[in-house]
PAZAPA-4460 file (N, C-alpha, C; in steps of 0.05 Angstrom, whole numbers, plus 32768, in hexadecimal, padded with zeros to 4 digits):
% residues 274
    n_x    n_y    n_z   ca_x   ca_y   ca_z    c_x    c_y    c_z   seq   type   mol
   84B4   85CC   817E   84B8   85B5   816C   84C4   859D   817C     1      M     A
   84D7   85A3   818F   84E3   858E   819F   84CE   8580   81B0     2      G     A
   84BC   8591   81BB   84A7   8585   81CC   8495   8573   81BC     3      K     A
   848F   857A   81A3   847D   856A   8192   848A   854F   818C     4      Y     A
   84A4   8550   8186   84B2   8537   8180   84B2   8525   8199     5      R     A
   84B7   8531   81B0   84B7   8522   81C8   849B   8516   81CE     6      R     A
   8486   8525   81C8   846B   851B   81CC   8465   8503   81BA     7      Y     A
   846F   8505   81A0   846B   84EF   818E   847A   84D6   8197     8      R     A
   8492   84D9   81A2   84A2   84C2   81AC   8493   84B5   81C3     9      K     A
   8489   84C6   81D5   847A   84BB   81EC   8462   84AB   81E4    10      V     A
   8453   84B7   81D0   843B   84AA   81C7   8442   8490   81B8    11      K     A
   8458   8490   81A9   8460   8478   819B   8468   8462   81AF    12      K     A
   8476   846A   81C4   847E   8456   81D9   8466   844B   81E7    13      R     A
   8452   845B   81EC   8439   8452   81F9   842B   843D   81E8    14      K     A
   842A   8443   81CD   841D   8430   81BB   842D   8415   81BA    15      R     A
   8447   8417   81B9   8458   83FF   81B8   8455   83EF   81D2    16      S     A
   8452   83FE   81E9   844E   83F1   8202   8433   83E2   8203    17      M     A
   841E   83EF   81F8   8404   83E2   81F7   8404   83C9   81E6    18      K     A
   8412   83CA   81CF   8414   83B3   81BD   8423   839C   81CB    19      K     A
   8439   83A4   81D9   8449   8390   81E7   8439   8383   81FD    20      L     A
   8429   8393   820C   8419   8389   8221   8403   8376   8216    21      M     A
   83F8   837D   81FF   83E4   836C   81F3   83EF   8351   81EA    22      L     A
   8407   8352   81DE   8414   8339   81D5   841C   8328   81ED    23      L     A
   8428   8334   8202   842F   8325   821A   8416   831A   8228    24      L     A
   8401   832A   8228   83E8   8321   8235   83DD   8308   8228    25      G     A
   83DE   8307   820C   83D4   82F0   81FE   83E6   82D7   8203    26      I     A
   8400   82DB   8202   8413   82C5   8207   8410   82BA   8223    27      L     A
   840F   82CC   8237   840D   82C3   8253   83F2   82B6   8258    28      I     A
   83DC   82C0   824B   83C2   82B3   824D   83C2   8297   8243    29      A     A
   83D1   8292   822D   83D3   8277   8222   83E2   8265   8235    30      I     A
   83F8   8270   8241   8407   8260   8254   83F6   8258   826C    31      V     A
   83E8   826B   8278   83D8   8265   828F   83BF   8254   8289    32      Y     A
   83B5   8256   8271   83A0   8244   8268   83AA   8227   8267    33      T     A
   83C2   8224   825C   83CF   8209   825B   83D3   81FF   8278    34      F     A
   83DD   8210   8289   83E1   8208   82A5   83C7   8200   82B3    35      M     A
   83B1   820E   82AC   8397   8208   82B9   838F   81EB   82B4    36      T     A
   8395   81E1   829D   838C   81C6   8296   83A1   81B0   829C    37      F     A
   83B9   81B8   82A4   83CE   81A5   82A7   83DD   81A5   82C1    38      N     A
   83DC   81BA   82D0   83EB   81BC   82E9   83DD   81AF   8300    39      V     A
   83EB   819D   830E   83E1   8190   8325   83F7   8190   833A    40      S     A
   83F2   819C   8351   8406   819F   8366   8400   818C   837D    41      I     A
   8414   817A   8384   840F   8168   839A   840D   8177   83B5    42      P     A
   83FB   816E   83C5   83F6   817A   83DF   83F8   8165   83F5    43      V     A
   8408   816A   8409   840C   8157   841F   83F8   815D   8435    44      S     A
   83EE   8148   8442   83DB   814C   8457   83C9   8133   845A    45      G     A
   83C0   812E   8472   83AD   8118   8476   8391   8122   8475    46      D     A
   8388   8127   845D   836D   8131   8459   8357   811C   8458    47      F     A
   835F   8103   8451   834B   80EE   844F   8358   80D3   8455    48      L     A
   834B   80C3   8465   8353   80A8   846B   833D   8095   8464    49      S     A
   8344   807D   845A   832F   806A   8452   8338   804E   8457    50      Y     A
   8326   803C   8458   832B   801F   845B   8316   800F   844D    51      S     A
   831D   7FF7   8444   830B   7FE5   8437   830A   7FCB   8447    52      L     A
   82F2   7FC1   844C   82EF   7FA8   8459   82E0   7F95   8446    53      S     A
   82E7   7F7C   8447   82DB   7F68   8436   82E9   7F4D   8438    54      G     A
   82DE   7F3A   842A   82E9   7F1F   842A   82FE   7F1C   8414    55      A     A
   8316   7F14   841B   832B   7F0F   8408   8327   7EF4   83FA    56      R     A
   8326   7EF4   83E0   831F   7EDC   83D2   8332   7ED7   83BA    57      T     A
   8333   7EBE   83B2   8342   7EB7   839A   832F   7EAA   8386    58      V     A
   8330   7EB5   836E   831F   7EAA   8359   8331   7E99   8347    59      N     A
   832A   7E7F   8346   833A   7E6C   8335   8329   7E66   831D    60      V     A
   8335   7E6B   8306   8327   7E66   82EC   8337   7E52   82DB    61      T     A
   8329   7E3D   82D4   8335   7E2B   82C0   832C   7E36   82A4    62      L     A
   833F   7E44   8299   8338   7E53   8280   8338   7E42   8267    63      F     A
   834C   7E30   8265   834F   7E22   824C   835A   7E06   8251    64      R     A
   8351   7DF3   8241   835B   7DD8   8240   8364   7DD2   8224    65      V     A
   837D   7DCB   8221   8388   7DC3   8207   8390   7DA6   8208    66      K     A
   8386   7D97   81F5   838B   7D7A   81F5   83A3   7D73   81E4    67      Y     A
   83B7   7D67   81F1   83CF   7D5F   81E3   83CE   7D41   81DB    68      I     A
   83B8   7D34   81E4   83B3   7D18   81DD   8395   7D13   81E2    69      A     A
   838A   7CFF   81D7   836E   7CF9   81DC   8369   7CF4   81FA    70      P     A
   8354   7CFF   8205   834E   7CFC   8221   833A   7CE5   8225    71      S     A
   833A   7CDB   823E   8327   7CC6   8244   8318   7CCC   825E    72      G     A
   8306   7CB9   8266   82F6   7CBE   827D   8305   7CBB   8297    73      A     A
   831D   7CB0   8296   832C   7CAC   82AF   833E   7CC3   82B7    74      D     A
   833F   7CD8   82A8   8350   7CEF   82AE   8342   7D0A   82AA    75      N     A
   832B   7D0C   82B5   831A   7D24   82B0   8314   7D34   82C8    76      N     A
   8325   7D32   82DD   8320   7D41   82F5   833B   7D4F   82FE    77      I     A
   8339   7D68   8305   8350   7D77   8310   8346   7D85   8329    78      V     A
   8356   7D83   833E   8350   7D91   8357   8363   7DA9   835C    79      K     A
   8358   7DBE   8366   8368   7DD6   836C   8365   7DDC   838A    80      V     A
   837C   7DE0   8397   837C   7DE6   83B4   8386   7E03   83B8    81      Y     A
   8376   7E12   83C7   837D   7E2E   83CE   837A   7E31   83EC    82      V     A
   8390   7E37   83F9   838F   7E3C   8416   8383   7E24   8425    83      D     A
   8389   7E0B   841C   837E   7DF3   8428   8363   7DEB   8420    84      G     A
   8355   7DFC   8410   833A   7DF5   8406   833C   7DEB   83EA    85      K     A
   832A   7DDA   83E2   832C   7DCD   83C7   8312   7DD0   83B7    86      S     A
   8316   7DCE   839D   82FF   7DCD   838B   8307   7DBB   8374    87      T     A
   82F3   7DB2   8365   82F7   7D9F   834F   82EE   7DAA   8335    88      T     A
   82FF   7DA7   8320   82F7   7DAF   8305   82F4   7D95   82F4    89      F     A
   82DE   7D94   82E6   82D9   7D7D   82D5   82E3   7D84   82B9    90      Q     A
   82F5   7D72   82AF   8301   7D76   8295   82F1   7D65   8280    91      I     A
   82E5   7D72   826C   82D7   7D63   8258   82E9   7D53   8246    92      P     A
   82DF   7D3E   823A   82EF   7D2F   8227   82F4   7D3F   820E    93      E     A
   830B   7D3B   8201   8312   7D4A   81E9   8324   7D3B   81D7    94      G     A
   8326   7D44   81BF   8338   7D37   81AB   8353   7D44   81AB    95      K     A
   8367   7D36   81A3   8382   7D40   81A1   8384   7D59   818F    96      E     A
   8391   7D6E   8199   8394   7D86   8189   837E   7D9A   818D    97      G     A
   8368   7D92   819B   8352   7DA5   819F   8357   7DB6   81B8    98      H     A
   834A   7DCD   81B9   834C   7DDF   81D0   832F   7DE7   81D8    99      T     A
   8329   7DE4   81F1   830F   7DEB   81FC   8313   7E02   8210   100      I     A
   8304   7E18   820C   8304   7E2E   821F   82EE   7E2B   8233   101      Y     A
   82F4   7E21   824A   82E0   7E1C   825F   82D8   7E35   826D   102      L     A
   82EC   7E44   8276   82E7   7E5E   8284   82D5   7E59   829D   103      N     A
   82DB   7E44   82AC   82CC   7E3E   82C4   82DB   7E48   82DC   104      E     A
   82CC   7E54   82F0   82D9   7E61   8307   82CF   7E56   8321   105      S     A
   82E0   7E56   8335   82D9   7E4F   8351   82E5   7E65   8363   106      R     A
   82D6   7E6B   8378   82DD   7E81   838A   82E5   7E75   83A5   107      L     A
   82FC   7E7E   83B0   8306   7E75   83CA   8308   7E8D   83DC   108      F     A
   82FE   7E8C   83F4   8303   7EA0   8408   831B   7E98   8419   109      E     A
   832E   7EAA   841C   8347   7EA4   842B   834A   7EB6   8442   110      V     A
   835B   7EAE   8455   835F   7EBE   846D   837B   7EC8   8470   111      N     A
   838D   7EBF   845F   83A9   7EC7   8461   83B1   7EDA   844B   112      Q     A
   83C7   7EE9   8450   83D1   7EFB   843B   83E1   7EEC   8426   113      E     A
   83F0   7ED8   842E   83FF   7EC8   841B   83F3   7EAC   8419   114      N     A
   83E9   7EA6   8401   83D9   7E8E   83FD   83E8   7E7B   83EA   115      V     A
   83E9   7E61   83F2   83F4   7E4D   83E0   83DE   7E3F   83D0   116      R     A
   83E5   7E37   83B8   83D2   7E29   83A7   83DE   7E0F   839C   117      T     A
   83CD   7DFC   8396   83D6   7DE2   838B   83C2   7DD9   8377   118      Q     A
   83CC   7DCA   8363   83BB   7DBD   834F   83C1   7D9F   8350   119      I     A
   83AC   7D90   8354   83AF   7D73   8357   83A0   7D65   8341   120      V     A
   83AE   7D53   8333   83A1   7D43   831E   839F   7D26   8329   121      V     A
   8387   7D1D   8330   8384   7D02   833B   838B   7CED   8326   122      P     A
   8397   7CD7   8330   839F   7CC1   831F   8399   7CA7   832D   123      S     A
   8397   7C92   831D   8392   7C77   8329   83AA   7C6E   833A   124      V     A
   83C2   7C75   8330   83DA   7C6D   833E   83E0   7C80   8356   125      V     A
   83E1   7C9A   8350   83E7   7CAE   8365   83DE   7CC9   835B   126      S     A
   83D8   7CDB   836E   83D0   7CF6   8367   83E9   7D06   8361   127      N     A
   83E9   7D14   834B   83FF   7D26   8343   83F9   7D42   834C   128      L     A
   840B   7D4E   835C   8406   7D69   8367   8419   7D7D   835A   129      T     A
   840E   7D93   8351   841E   7DA9   8345   841B   7DC1   8357   130      Y     A
   8431   7DCD   835F   842F   7DE6   836F   8425   7DFD   835E   131      P     A
   840F   7E0A   8368   8404   7E20   8359   8413   7E3A   8360   132      G     A
   840B   7E51   8355   8418   7E6A   835A   8412   7E74   8377   133      P     A
   8426   7E7E   8385   8421   7E8B   83A0   8413   7EA5   839B   134      P     A
   8400   7EAB   83AD   83EF   7EC4   83AA   83F3   7ED6   83C2   135      L     A
   83F6   7EF0   83BC   83F7   7F04   83D1   83DD   7F13   83D1   136      N     A
   83CD   7F10   83E6   83B2   7F1B   83E7   83B1   7F39   83EC   137      M     A
   83C9   7F45   83F1   83C9   7F62   83F5   83C7   7F70   83DA   138      T     A
   83CC   7F62   83C4   83CA   7F6D   83A9   83AF   7F64   839D   139      H     A
   839A   7F74   83A1   8380   7F6E   8396   8380   7F71   8377   140      I     A
   8374   7F5E   836A   8372   7F5F   834C   838A   7F54   833E   141      G     A
   839D   7F48   834C   83B4   7F3C   8340   83AD   7F21   8334   142      R     A
   83B4   7F1C   831B   83AE   7F03   830D   83C8   7EF4   8307   143      S     A
   83C7   7EDA   830C   83DE   7EC9   8306   83D5   7EB3   82F3   144      E     A
   83E2   7EB2   82DC   83DD   7E9D   82C9   83EE   7E84   82D0   145      D     A
   83E2   7E6D   82CD   83F1   7E54   82D4   83E8   7E3E   82C1   146      Y     A
   83FC   7E32   82B4   83F7   7E1D   82A0   8406   7E04   82A9   147      I     A
   83F8   7DEE   82A9   8405   7DD4   82AE   83FE   7DC1   8297   148      I     A
   8412   7DB1   8290   840F   7D9C   827B   840F   7D81   8289   149      S     A
   83F8   7D75   8288   83F5   7D5A   8294   83E6   7D49   827F   150      H     A
   83F4   7D35   8276   83E9   7D23   8261   83CD   7D1A   8269   151      Y     A
   83B9   7D1D   8258   83BA   7D24   823C   83B2   7D41   8236   152      P     A
   83B5   7D54   8248   83AC   7D6F   8243   83BE   7D84   824F   153      F     A
   83BA   7D9C   8246   83C7   7DB4   8251   83B2   7DC6   825D   154      E     A
   83B5   7DCD   8277   83A1   7DDD   8285   83AB   7DF9   828A   155      L     A
   839A   7E0C   8284   83A1   7E28   8288   838F   7E34   829E   156      Y     A
   839B   7E3A   82B5   838C   7E45   82CC   8393   7E63   82CF   157      F     A
   8380   7E72   82DB   8384   7E8E   82E2   837C   7E91   82FF   158      I     A
   838F   7E9A   8310   838A   7E9F   832C   8388   7EBE   8330   159      F     A
   8371   7EC7   833A   836D   7EE4   833D   8366   7EEB   835A   160      T     A
   8373   7EFE   8366   836C   7F07   8381   8356   7F1C   8380   161      T     A
   8342   7F1A   8391   832C   7F2C   8391   8324   7F34   83AE   162      Q     A
   8313   7F48   83B0   8308   7F50   83C9   82EA   7F50   83C6   163      L     A
   82DC   7F41   83D7   82BF   7F3E   83D4   82B0   7F49   83EC   164      C     A
   8296   7F4F   83E6   8285   7F5B   83FB   8292   7F73   8408   165      N     A
   8299   7F86   83F7   82AA   7F9C   8400   8299   7FB3   840C   166      V     A
   82A4   7FBF   8421   8299   7FD7   842D   82B0   7FEB   8431   167      T     A
   82AD   8003   8427   82C2   8017   8429   82BA   802C   843D   168      V     A
   82CD   8034   844E   82C9   8049   8462   82DE   805F   845C   169      Y     A
   82D5   8078   845F   82E6   808F   845B   82E0   80A4   8470   170      A     A
   82F5   80B2   8478   82F2   80C7   848C   8302   80E0   8484   171      K     A
   82F5   80F6   847E   8303   810F   8477   830E   811D   8490   172      P     A
   8322   812D   848D   832E   813B   84A4   8334   8158   849B   173      S     A
   8325   816B   84A7   832A   8187   84A2   8322   8192   8487   174      G     A
   8312   8183   8478   8309   818B   845D   82EB   8187   845A   175      V     A
   82E0   8194   8446   82C4   8190   843F   82C2   817F   8426   176      V     A
   82B5   8168   8428   82B4   8156   8412   82A0   8160   83FD   177      I     A
   82AA   8163   83E4   8298   816A   83CD   828F   8151   83BE   178      D     A
   82A1   813D   83BD   829B   8124   83AF   82AE   810E   83BA   179      E     A
   82A3   80F7   83BF   82B2   80E0   83C9   82A7   80C7   83BC   180      L     A
   82B8   80B8   83AE   82AF   80A1   83A0   82C4   808B   839F   181      K     A
   82BB   8073   839A   82CC   805B   8396   82C9   8053   8379   182      L     A
   82E0   8053   836B   82E0   8048   8350   82EB   802B   8352   183      E     A
   82DD   8018   8345   82E5   7FFC   8347   82DE   7FED   832E   184      Y     A
   82EB   7FD7   832A   82E5   7FC5   8314   82DE   7FAA   8320   185      T     A
   82C9   7F9E   8316   82C0   7F84   8320   82C7   7F6D   830E   186      A     A
   82D6   7F72   82F8   82DE   7F5D   82E6   82F2   7F68   82D2   187      G     A
   8303   7F56   82C7   8318   7F5F   82B5   830D   7F6C   829C   188      E     A
   82F7   7F63   8292   82EC   7F6E   8279   82D5   7F81   827F   189      D     A
   82D1   7F89   8297   82BB   7F9B   829E   82C5   7FB7   82A2   190      R     A
   82B5   7FCB   829B   82BE   7FE7   829F   82BE   7FEF   82BC   191      P     A
   82CB   8006   82C2   82CC   8010   82DD   82B0   8019   82E6   192      K     A
   82AA   8014   82FF   8291   801C   830B   8297   8030   8321   193      E     A
   8282   8040   8329   8286   8054   833D   8271   8051   8354   194      E     A
   827B   8055   836C   8269   8055   8383   826E   806E   8393   195      L     A
   8259   807F   8395   825C   8097   83A5   8255   8091   83C2   196      Y     A
   8268   8099   83D4   8265   8093   83F0   8253   80A7   83FD   197      L     A
   8243   809D   8410   8231   80AF   8420   823F   80B6   843A   198      R     A
   823E   80CF   8441   824B   80D9   8459   8237   80DE   846F   199      C     A
   823B   80D3   8486   822A   80D7   849E   823C   80E2   84B4   200      D     A
   8237   80FB   84BA   8248   810A   84CD   8265   810A   84C3   201      E     A
   8278   80FC   84D0   8293   80FD   84C8   829D   80E4   84B9   202      E     A
   828C   80D1   84B4   8294   80B8   84A7   8284   80B4   848E   203      V     A
   8292   80AB   8479   8285   80A5   845F   8287   8087   845A   204      C     A
   8272   807C   844E   8271   805F   844B   8262   8057   8432   205      K     A
   8269   8040   8427   825C   8036   840F   8264   8019   840A   206      G     A
   8253   800A   83FB   8258   7FEF   83F3   8251   7FEB   83D6   207      S     A
   8264   7FE2   83C6   825F   7FDD   83A9   824A   7FC8   83A5   208      P     A
   823A   7FCA   8390   8226   7FB7   838A   8232   7F9D   8380   209      S     A
   8249   7F9E   8374   8256   7F85   836A   8260   7F75   8382   210      S     A
   825E   7F5A   837F   8266   7F49   8395   8284   7F49   839A   211      R     A
   8294   7F4A   8385   82B1   7F4A   8388   82BD   7F60   8375   212      C     A
   82D4   7F6A   837E   82E2   7F7E   836D   82FF   7F76   8369   213      I     A
   8309   7F7F   8352   8325   7F79   834B   8338   7F90   8352   214      L     A
   832E   7FA8   834F   833F   7FC0   8354   832D   7FD6   835E   215      S     A
   8339   7FEA   836B   8329   8000   8376   833B   8018   8379   216      Y     A
   832E   802F   837B   833B   8048   837F   8328   805B   838D   217      S     A
   8331   8067   83A3   8320   807B   83B1   8327   8097   83A7   218      V     A
   8313   80A5   839E   8316   80C0   8392   8304   80D3   83A0   219      I     A
   8310   80EA   83A7   8300   80FE   83B5   8308   811A   83AC   220      S     A
   82F5   812C   83AB   82F9   8148   83A7   82EE   8157   83BF   221      R     A
   82FF   8168   83CB   82F6   8176   83E3   8302   8192   83E4   222      F     A
   82F6   81A3   83F5   82FE   81BF   83F8   830D   81C2   8412   223      T     A
   8325   81CE   8410   8336   81D2   8427   8337   81F0   842D   224      Y     A
   8333   81F7   8446   8334   8212   844F   8320   8224   8442   225      F     A
   830B   8218   8437   82F5   8227   842B   82FC   8233   8410   226      G     A
   8314   822E   8405   831D   823B   83ED   8328   8227   83D9   227      V     A
   833B   8216   83E2   8349   8204   83CF   833A   81EA   83CA   228      F     A
   8336   81E4   83B0   832A   81CB   83A8   8340   81B7   83A3   229      K     A
   8340   81A1   83B3   8354   818D   83B1   8349   8173   83A7   230      L     A
   835A   8162   839C   8351   8148   8392   8363   8132   839F   231      E     A
   8355   811D   83A9   8363   8106   83B5   835F   80EF   83A3   232      Y     A
   8375   80E2   839B   8373   80CB   8389   838A   80B8   838F   233      R     A
   8383   809F   8396   8397   808A   839B   83AC   8092   83B0   234      N     A
   83A2   809E   83C5   83B3   80A5   83DB   83C3   80BF   83D8   235      G     A
   83BF   80CE   83C2   83CD   80E7   83BD   83BA   80FE   83BA   236      R     A
   83C1   8114   83C7   83B0   812C   83C5   83BE   8141   83B4   237      T     A
   83AF   814E   83A3   83BA   8162   8391   83A8   8179   838D   238      S     A
   83B4   8190   8387   83A5   81A8   8381   83A7   81AC   8363   239      L     A
   8390   81AA   8355   838F   81AC   8338   8385   81C8   8330   240      N     A
   8393   81D5   831E   838B   81F0   8315   8370   81EF   8308   241      F     A
   8369   81D9   82FB   834F   81D7   82ED   8338   81D9   8301   242      I     A
   833C   81D0   831A   8328   81D2   832E   8329   81EC   833D   243      D     A
   833E   81FB   8339   8342   8215   8347   8349   822A   8332   244      N     A
   8337   8231   8320   833E   8243   830A   8345   825F   8314   245      P     A
   833D   8266   832C   8344   8280   8337   8362   8283   833B   246      W     A
   8370   826D   833F   838D   826F   8343   839C   8278   832A   247      I     A
   8398   826B   8312   83A6   8275   82FA   839C   8291   82F2   248      P     A
   8382   8297   82F7   8378   82B2   82F1   8387   82C7   8302   249      V     A
   838A   82C1   831C   8398   82D3   832E   83B5   82D6   8326   250      S     A
   83C1   82C0   831E   83DD   82C1   8316   83E0   82D1   82FC   251      L     A
   83CD   82CF   82EA   83CD   82DE   82D2   83CB   82FC   82D8   252      Y     A
   83B9   8304   82E9   83B5   8320   82F0   83CF   832B   82FD   253      V     A
   83DA   831C   8310   83F3   8324   831D   8409   8327   8309   254      I     A
   840C   8314   82F7   8421   8316   82E3   841E   832E   82D1   255      T     A
   8405   8333   82C8   8401   834A   82B6   8405   8364   82C4   256      M     A
   83FC   8366   82DC   8400   837F   82EB   841E   8384   82F0   257      V     A
   842D   836F   82F6   844A   8371   82FB   8458   8379   82E1   258      S     A
   8450   836E   82CB   845B   8375   82B1   8455   8392   82AA   259      L     A
   843D   839A   82AF   8435   83B5   82A8   8446   83C9   82B8   260      Y     A
   844A   83C4   82D2   845A   83D6   82E3   8477   83D6   82D9   261      I     A
   8481   83BE   82D3   849D   83BD   82C9   84A0   83CD   82AF   262      F     A
   848E   83C9   829C   8490   83D7   8282   848B   83F4   8285   263      L     A
   847A   83FC   8297   8474   8418   829C   848D   8426   82A6   264      K     A
   849B   8419   82B9   84B4   8424   82C4   84CA   8425   82AE   265      I     A
   84CB   8410   829E   84DF   840E   8289   84DB   8425   8274   266      F     A
   84C3   8428   826B   84BD   843D   8257   84BF   8459   8263   267      Y     A
   84B9   845B   827C   84BC   8475   828A   84D9   847D   828B   268      Y     A
   84EB   846A   8292   8507   8471   8294   8512   8477   8278   269      K     A
   8509   8468   8264   8512   846C   8249   8509   8487   823E   270      K     A
   84F1   848F   8246   84E6   84A9   823D   84F7   84C0   8247   271      Q     A
   84FE   84BF   8261   850D   84D5   826C   852B   84D3   8267   272      Y     A
   8533   84BC   825D   854F   84B9   8255   8554   84C8   823B   273      A     A
   853F   84CB   822B   8542   84D8   8211   8538   84F5   8213   274      T     A
***
């Protein structure tokens, strides 16, 4: 009779252990599934180097003219100077209180990193000069709004730094490239475009179809050591679980096996303790 009771206790403990393992297995599977879609581990290493060549340019846009008084034919020209080069905007006549959206642009190619700008309004007596915004050409896609009030109008300018006639070069190191592309925008209201780089031997190269770009990002997916799928984006390399599903699966198996061994030992000790 004592042996039968002991057999029932052992059987009951085995059933409870199976139920516990099933519950833990479901909970741990949920955790690792969440990790698969959200875990990204930074990886240090010089896996990819790239450079962009092109003409540094400034796009000057006379966006809006607001009339604070009636305009005449003698005050309808405004000159803009960028890096010593000039252009002329023609101001149409307008009535007091009216606003005209011209949205006219001029493109300047510059050679310096720090560029000075000026706005000159010609006059019969003397030219009035307004200092424009200073521009740093290392920041591509930076826009500076600039408004001047000069009787009889208020002028709204936008100065934007751009990179034109772009060619991108990239060189992988110790990895196998699966995908390498340049994401860029060619205008403030335009969607992002993609350019996939072609690799010839050890160098990858490509040129966007757009003449000028405002922003860019080099993105690459590559395989390291024949096993790990890594992603390179904006100068940072990371290992994403979503690209390496075998990692969370392996961790799940190791966790479940470890739990099973732990519970097996625990129930075994409990069994012989009674």
